[in-house]
C-alpha angles and dihedrals in degrees: 000000000000120000125198135180095189094105095052094263137058108269116190109201124179106151145347111277124201090252092051092048091049090051091047092051091051090052090245089292108149098209109113093010122136091224093057089064091041094055095038108122092007124119088226122081132214114264096189094109092057090045091052091048090050092048090052091048095048105029104018126233118331113272128236096032121139107241093236092059097064125068095187116082 
């Protein structure tokens, strides 16, 4: 497990999850995301973008993606 405080919180990243890959492929744009509806009206906010950024920093981009699927380079 790798821990980082560089994003203002402790982010524990071990591997790319399906949710993180989906967020990465959308370019961390919340429109159409399951979590946007989940956090709607909640005092909490989604931290997936910061998690995705930390995953890219620590582990690199997710493997086995077709280049056309991702909008972040």
